[in-house]
N, C-alpha and C positions, 0 to 999 in steps of 0.2 A: 339574851340574844337580841341584836338590833333588829328593828322592823325593816323588812324589805319593801322598797317602793319601786314602782315602775312608772314610766311615762305613760300618759294617756294614749290609748289605742282603741279606735273604734272604726273598723273598716266600712261600716255602713253609714258613717257620718257624711254629710255633704260638706266637702272641703272647698273653700274659695281660694282661687289664685290671688296673689298679691296684686296691687295696682299695676305692677309692671312685671311681665314674665321674665324680662331681662335680669330681675333680681336673682333668678336661679342660675344665671350664666356668669361664671367668674370673669373678672375684668380682663384677664390675660388669656381667655379661652380662644382657641383657634377659629371658632365660628365667628368671633368678632372681627378677626383679621380678614377672613373671607368676605364678610359683609362690607368692611371698609374698602377693600380692594375693588370689589364690584361696584360699589357706590361711586367710585372715582373713575369708572370707565365710561367712555363715550359710546353709547349704544344706539346712536341715531340710525346706523345702517340696519341694525336689528329691528328697530321700530318702523322703518320704512316698509317692512314686509307685512305690516298689519294694515288692512284696508279700512277698518272702521265700520260702524253700522252693525245692526243685529245685536246679539247678546254680548255682554261685557266679557273681556278676556282677562286671564290672570296676568299680573304684572310680570313682564319678562325679566326684570331684575330679580324678583323673588324666585322665579323658576331657575334662573342662572345660579343664584346663591345655593339653592337646595341641591342642584345637580353637581356643582363644583365641590361643595362640602361632602356630598356622598362619595364622589371619586376620591376625595382626600382621605376618606375612611374605608376605602376598598368596597364600597357599596355600589355595584354596577347595574343592579336589576331595578327596573322601573317599579315593579310590584313591591320590592323591598323598600324603595324610597317612599312609596305611598303608605306603607305600614308605619314607617318611621314618623311620618307627618302626624300620625294620630297617637303615637306611643312615646316619642322622644321629645323632651322639652326643648332641646337645642333646635331640633327641626321646627318645632312650633314657633320658637322665637324667630328663626330665620324666615319662616313663611308668613309671619304675622297672623298665625292661626288659620291661614288658608290651607285647604286640603285638596289639591288637585289629584285626580286619580292617575293610575299608571299610564293610561292612554294619553292623557294630556301631557304627562312628563315625556313619554316616548315620542309623541308628535313634535313637541318643542325641541327635544334633543335631535331627532332624526330629520326634521323638516325645517323648522324655524332657524336653526343654527347653521344649516348648509350654506356654504359660501360666505358666511359671516364670522364664524368663530375664529378663523385665523387672524382677523383684524383685532379681536379682543385679546387673543394670545399675544400678539405683537405689542399691544399697549402694556400688558403686564411685564413683558421683558424690558420694555423701555423704562418702566418704573424701577426695575432692578438695576438698569444701567444708570439711572439718576442717582441711585444710592451707592454706586461704585462697586456693585457685586459682579457685574460683567462689563467688559470693555467693548465687546463686539468687534475686537481687532483680531481675534483668532477663532478658528472653528476646528474642533476635534470632531471628525466625521466618522460615523460607522453606521452599519445597518444590521437588522435582524429580521427574521421572518416570523410573522404572527399568524396563527391559523384563523381562517374565516369561520363565521357562524354557520356556513352552509354544510350540507351533508357531504362527508368525504368520499362517498361512493357514487356521487352524481357527476361523473367526469365526462368531458367531451374532449377528444384528442384530434388535433388538426390533421395528422398524418392519416389516421383511419377514416376521418371524414372525407378527405380528398380522395382516398383510395375507393371508398364506397361510392362517392359521387361519380368518379371516372367509370367504374364498372357499370353503374346504373345508366349512365349516358350511352355507353357502348351498347347495352341491351336495348335501350329505347331506340337508338339509331338504327340498329339492325331490324327491329320490328317495323319502324316507319319506312325504312328503305324497301323492305319486302312488300309492304302495303302499296307503296308508290309504283313498284314494278307491276303489281297485279292490276292496278287501275290505269296502267300505262301512262303515268305522269311523266312529263318531260322535265319537270323541275326537281329532279332528285338531287339531294345535297350530300356532299361528302363531309360537311362540317357539322353534322348532327351532334357528335359528342361534345361540341363546344356551345351548343344552344342553351339559352337560359330556360328556366321552367316556364316563363311566360311565352317564349317563342315556341316551346314544345307544345304547350296548350293550344296555341293558335294553329299549329300545324296539324295536330290530331283532329281538331274540329273540322279543318278543311278536308282532311283525308276521309273522315267519317261522312261528311256531307257528300263528297264525290262518290263514296261507296254506295250510299243510299240512292243517288241519282243513277248510278250504273246498275242498280238492282242486285248488288251483292248481298247475299243473305246475312242477316244479323246473327245467325247461328253458326256461320262459318268460323273456322279457327282464326283466319286472318282478321276478321272484323272484331272478334272477341279480344284478340291480342292488342289491337289498337285501342279498343274501349278500355282495356285494363291499364294501358299507358295513361289514358286520360283520367281515369278514376283513382289510380293509385300512384303511378310513377311521377306524375306532375307534382302532386303534393309532397312526395318524398324528395324530389329535386329541390323544391322550394325550401324544405326543411334543411337540406344540406347547405343551400345558399345562405339561409339565415344564420346557421351555425358558423359558417366561414366569415360572415359579416361581423359577428360577435367576436370571433377569434382575432380578426385583424392580423397583427404581426405576432401574436402569441401562439404558443403551441398547444394550449389547453385552457379550459375554463370549467366552472361548475354550473350545473343546470339550475341550482337553487341560489346562486349568487354569480351572475354572469361576469362581474368584474374581477372575481377571484381567479387566480392562476394556480395550477398545481405545482407545488414546490417541495423540495426535500427539506423536511423539518429536523432540526437537531434534537428538539425535545418532543417526544411522543411516548405514549403509554408502553409501547413495546421496546423503546430504546434502541431501535434499529434504523432510524432515519427514514421513516415512512414518507411517501409523497402524499401531500394533502393540499387542499385548496387554501390559499392564504395570500398575504400581501407582504411585499418587501418594504419595511419601515426604515426610513433613513432619518437620523437626527444629527444636529450639530450641538455640541456642548461647550461650555466654558465655565470653569470652576464647578463642574458637574450640574450646572443649570442648563436646561434645554433652551437653546436660543432659536432653533429652527427645526422643523420636522416636515416630512413628506411621505406620501404613500405611493408606491410604484408597483407595477404589475410584472416587471421582469425579475427573474430570480437572481441574476447577477448584479453586482454593485457597480461595475465599471461604467455602465451607461447611465447611472443615476446621478453622478457627481455634477455634471453641467446643469441640469434642470434644478437640482437641489440648491446649488450656489446662486442660481438666478432667482429662485424664490426668496432666498435670504436678502438679496439686493432689492427685490421688490418690497419686502417687508420694511426694511430700515432705510432705504434710500442710499445705502453705502455698501461697500464690500469689505470683508476682512482683509487684513494685510497678510496673514498667515493662514494656511489650511494644512491640517495634519490628518493623515489617513494611512491605512495599511495598504498592503500590496494589491488588494482586490480592486483598488482604484487607479493603480499605476498603468498608464497607457500613453502612447504618443498623442492621441487625441486630447486626453485630459491635460497633459503637460502643456500642449499648445494653447489650450483654452486658459489655463491658470496663468501662464506667463504673459499671454496676450492681454489679460485683465490686470496685470501688474501685481498678481498675487504670488507670494513666495511659497512654492510647493514643497512642503515637507511630507511628500507622499512616496511611499516605497514602491518599487517595481518588483516583479516576481522573483528575480534572481538576486535581489539585494543582499540577503543574508548568505546565500550560497557563494556569492562572489568574495565574501570575506574569509571563506574557509580555505585551508591549505590545499585540499584536493583540487579546487578550482584554480587557485593562483598558480599552482605548480604544474598544471596541465598544459603542455605546449601545443596541443592539437586544437584547442579551442580558438575560434576566430578572434575572440576578445584578447587572447594572449599572443597572437601572431604580430610580427612587425609589419607596419604599414608605411609604405613610401607614398607620402601625400602628393609630391610633385609629379611622380610618374604613375600614380594610381595603381599600385599593385601590392599584394600581400606576400610575405615570405613564410613558407612553412618551416618546420623544424629541421628538415633536410636541406634547406637552402633553396628550394625550388620556388619560382615566382608563380603566384596565382594572379592572372591578368583579367582585366575587365572584359567580359564577353557579351554583356547585354543588360537590359533593365527589365524590371517586372513590377507590376502594380497589383495590389490586392485591395478589395473593398470589403469593409466590415458590414455586419448586419445593420448597423446604424447609418451606412452610407459614407463612412469616412474612408478616404483613399490613402493607402500607404505606398511609398515608393521604395523599391529595393534595387540594389546593384548586384549582379552576379559575377563571381570571379571563379576561374577554373585553372587548375594546374595543367602544365603542358603534357607531362607523362608520368603517371604514377605506377606504371606496370612493373618496373624493377625495384620499387622502393621497399626496403626491408621492414619499414614501419607501417606499411599500408594497412595491416589488420588493426593497428592501434589508432590509426588516423581516421578512417571511415570504413563503412561496411559495404559501400557500393562497388559494383564491378568495374566501373569506368574511372576516369580521373576525378579527383576531389573538386567539388563545387561548393562554394559557400555563398550564402545570401546575406547581404548587409544592408540594414536600414540606417543610413548615415544620420538622418535627422533624429531618429529615436535614440541612437547611440549618443549623440550630443546632449540630448535631454537627460539621459541617464547619468552621464558624467557630471552634469550640472547638479542634478538632484542628489547624487551620491555625495558630492561635496557638501551640500546643505545638510544632509542627514548625519554626516560625520562631524559637523561643526559643533561648537559648544551649544548654540541655540538649538540645533537639530537634536542633539543628545537629550537636552532638556525636554523638548517636545515629545520625543520618542518615549521617555520615561513616564510622561504624564498621560500619553494616549490610552494605555490600558486601564487607567483609573478614571478616565473621563467618560466617553460614551459606553464603553463595555460595562463598567460598574453601574452606570445609569440604567442600562437595559436589565442587568441582573437585579437591581433594586425593584424595578417595575414588575419583572416577571416572577421573581421568587419571594421577595419580601411583601409584595402587594398583590400577588396572585393573578396578574393580568397576562395570561398566556393565549387568550382567544378573544376575538372580537365578538361583541353581542349584536352588533348591527350589520346590515348587508348593504352592499354597493359602495363604490369608490367614495362618493361624497359623504355618506354617513360614516364610513370607517375613518375618513379624514377628520370629521368632527369628533369622533370617539377618541381617537388618539390625541387630538388636541386637548381634550378634557384630561386625559391621562398625563400629558406633558404639563398642563397647568397645575394639576394637583401635585405633581412631582416638584415643580418649582416653588409652590407655596409651602409644601412640606419642608423643603430644604431652607427656605427663607425663615420659617418658624424656628428651625434648629439653629440657624445662624444668630438669630436674635436672642434665643435662650442661652447661647454660649457666651454672649457678651457680658 
């Protein structure tokens, strides 16, 4: 029988690393690509945040490499990054044997990179542009909601806050009015319910001083009521005011992350679309590379398109020729903006798909299918009756955009045998027509049904939607780890950067 031999093994031996730790890292390892990309970035804006003096700081390039490489490998925890720096040879090589703790990592990620990382992200996309991987001439836009790191039960709702504030003001107003009657004050105010907490505090102090001067007992019910307003109600009014300041135009926020808004999430543990604190994340993609991203506090997508495209222009100094998006972005306001910027809008509107169906096309009662006499400005219903122009109407959206409508009414629908099919109202048929929006929709419909439009529409589901799917399900990023708008923006920027590098590695390996 041949003699069995084993390689030397002595776990108690003192092992020496080779002269270069990089000998352990393969030449084509992704960590080398991360290191090379970050070495080529201009980080002067990041360096400007360091004041100098005192103890030495960790090199920001080193920290950036460690964090980006961690996100590339689905490592999002600062504590886990700290552990990797002492256990994983790739991390040791990236860090040059530096071992910053999780507090240093989190401070760098959450504070140092605020307001800076978007510039670094832009530089990386420009590198992709130079290699011909993205043209920046088209944006496939979509959004998703990602849960905040805050507690989902710490909600504040605008409606309930305003209701409680109003009720408290009414109670306070009643108490102070009664007190002023007792002290025979001539300066009674009927505007007490609208007073601020500061004004209420001043008024209660004045009333209490007057009561003391007039010798009204501090044990009286009236004095105690005013004193309670000063000690309790003023503070509560200030609390309501602070909450409304934080809310701004929003309907809700989380107490543990004031920037997070409660939104209905598609993905949750109960699979029932629970309302949770989160952020509306918008991205633009091209060839499935993320070319732009933005974080918004509004649940709806419609109002995010304009600022999202403006941020793209700020990043690259140019705007895309084509923008492709689903019906969540289709509105008169957005079409006006896109066309005004010279952008071709391959953006669906709500009724686009329904308008292609037989039920819609064959329905003669819909205003879209009625004959319109442009010269005399009237519509003709299925029974041949004219609907003449009777007036105009304007509506203002939550964002302040004004839409103009024209109203048309039939002369007499009382004897019409088709009235029940035409409309449900008791009077004559009235239709509301937004001529400008209708023109935009006709233009967009032609674009969407064109050869280029069909090409864009076929690509849109595999552009931003598959990118979000990859981030959420393949790489497990369904919830932010950081809190506040600025920190969340940095965190998703890291996610987007990791996604782009990951895709870049795949494209190189496929060659």
